[in-house]
C-alpha positions, 0 to 999 in steps of 0.5 A, a space after each residue: 479444564 479450568 474456566 477462563 474469562 474476562 471483558 474485552 472493548 468490541 471496538 478494540 476487537 473489531 478494529 483488529 478483526 477488520 483488519 485481519 479479515 482479508 487475510 483470510 481465504 475465502 475458500 481454503 484450501 487448507 481448512 486450517 486457514 479458515 481459522 483466527 488463532 487465540 495466542 498467549 501473551 508472554 507473563 510480563 505484558 498486559 492482560 490480552 491476546 494476540 489473534 493470528 490468521 495465515 493463507 499459507 502466503 500472508 501471516 497477520 497478528 494484532 494485538 486485544 487488550 481485555 481484563 484476563 490472559 489465555 493459558 492455552 492457545 485455541 482457535 475459532 471459525 476465524 469468518 464466523 468469529 470476525 462476522 459476530 464482532 461487527 455485528 455486535 461492533 455496528 450494534 453499538 455495544 462498548 465491551 463484550 464478556 469472554 468466556 473460554 473453556 475447553 476448545 469452545 468460547 461463549 460471547 455474551 452482551 448485555 442480553 445476547 448469548 453466542 457459542 462458538 464451536 473451535 479447536 485445540 489440540 495439534 494448531 500447527 505452527 504459522 509462519 516464521 521470520 528470522 531476519 536478515 536484514 531490519 530498518 525502522 521506518 515511518 510506517 507513514 512515510 512507507 504507506 505512501 509510498 507505496 500508494 504512489 506507485 500500486 496503482 501502476 502494477 500488472 493486475 494480469 498474474 500470469 505476469 508475475 513480475 509486473 503483479 509485484 512491486 520493486 523495493 529497493 533499499 539504498 544506502 539514501 532510502 527505499 525506492 518503490 516500483 512499480 510498472 504493468 509495461 505500459 507505464 511506471 510508477 516509482 517513489 523514492 523515501 529518503 532515510 539512513 539504512 546503513 546498506 554497503 549495496 542496494 537490496 531488492 524485494 518483490 513483493 506481490 499485488 496482494 501482500 503490498 495491498 495488505 501493507 498499506 491497511 497495516 502501515 494505515 494502523 499503523 502512521 502513528 507508531 513505530 514500526 519496523 521493516 524485516 526481510 528474510 531470504 524469503 520473506 519480509 515483515 512488518 512489526 509495529 508493538 505486537 501486532 505483526 505481518 508477514 508475507 513470502 517474497 516473489 523470487 524474480 528479476 525485475 527488468 531495469 527500468 532505470 535502462 528507459 527512464 529519459 535523461 535529460 539532455 539539452 534537447 529535452 523540452 520540461 514542461 511546468 504546468 498547474 498538477 490540479 488543472 491539467 487534472 481537472 480538464 484530463 478528467 473533462 476530456 476523458 468523457 470524448 475519449 475511449 483511452 487517449 487523448 492528443 496533448 500539444 504543448 505550445 510557447 504557454 499553452 496547453 491544447 489537449 483534444 479529443 473526439 469520440 464517434 457519437 459523443 462528440 469532441 473536447 478542446 480544452 486549453 491551460 497555461 503552463 511554462 514551456 516556451 519551446 518549439 510546439 510538440 503533439 504526444 499521443 497519451 492514455 487519458 486514464 494513465 496520466 489521470 492516475 499519476 497527476 492523483 497521487 501527486 500532491 505537490 503545486 506544480 507536475 513537470 514533464 520531460 519530453 525527449 520527442 513525439 515517440 519516447 516515453 514521457 517523465 511526469 515528476 511531481 514538484 516539491 511534495 513533502 509531508 506532514 508538517 512533522 513526523 514522530 520516529 522512535 526506536 524500537 527493537 525486534 521484541 517491540 521494546 520501545 526506546 527514544 523518541 526524536 521529531 522529525 522535520 518533513 521530508 520529501 518524497 520524490 514522485 515520478 511516472 513514465 509514461 509512453 505515447 500512443 497513436 489516437 487515429 482519426 483525431 484533430 492536432 491543433 495548429 501551432 
């Protein structure tokens, strides 16, 4: 069999393998899932090859540029190959030489030579997707929208629906929602979708983590979001990620979102200041604190046996009647950390009802480059857009704090 060899930039190879690595299962249920597949590119494409991995649910493919083209597909043990590439990168080698003969390959860097045994016959195809819907999206906006909601997802894999992120596509944009039944986070990114009715999809937590990493790699590149009957995919240039969708019905979260009425209490506070005092008071609280909102002041108190107590205050924009509410310290901190506006707004009905926390005036960077791209990865015209607003919200359930002091109004 003819021998093929050429040079690869180590940094480019390390970036691709670091992204692919987390998809490969540590204990593959099928041995083939532990391999990374080297795929040729079309003849009219620039020289290079695709690296592709799967765990049966997820599939990721990255392009690596080099000085040659592969004549055929073959596969190498993924974790061994990835570890070797990372070691070469940390050793500050700039380039490696890859020599392929049959199913085996040799990597050489200066005086170091490594031989890897692979497979070349009867390689099964990786999952493909035939999109029913697809949209050009801003990778940066979609990544931030996912990050702002994924923290609220349930970590209990027995609750499969709540351990998944709800992505809804409407005619105005994309909404992401995450909840563990004790809190809820939602974020809306505006975009033109041209859909006539809302489309909703459930993406498992592990897949969302990979989507965020994929979007980080391509946050300045054009990106396409594709959906079929049972899979969704992101395509940017020659890189591709797809995963299975969870089949199920998400709870009707909109029915529990507080609606502003004449009896509602609206509170405006400086987000960073509130975040700082919640971190301080958390040292004296196992889980919850009592927050008392009164005339232009917020009082936060907590007490823990054998440790002590804390009492912190801050100025707020509120002139209604005093109201005291027990809140979960960590839930408030995690929500405020994801907000980026200077001001946070609370909508309060009563001490027993859910509290709506909103980010005020959050925007993306001053400008974002967007591109038109077809399913084959061909990029067309480019336009510059102005700053977009991401509408971030969090729903917090009040909690009872036994034996805690409540400040006098």
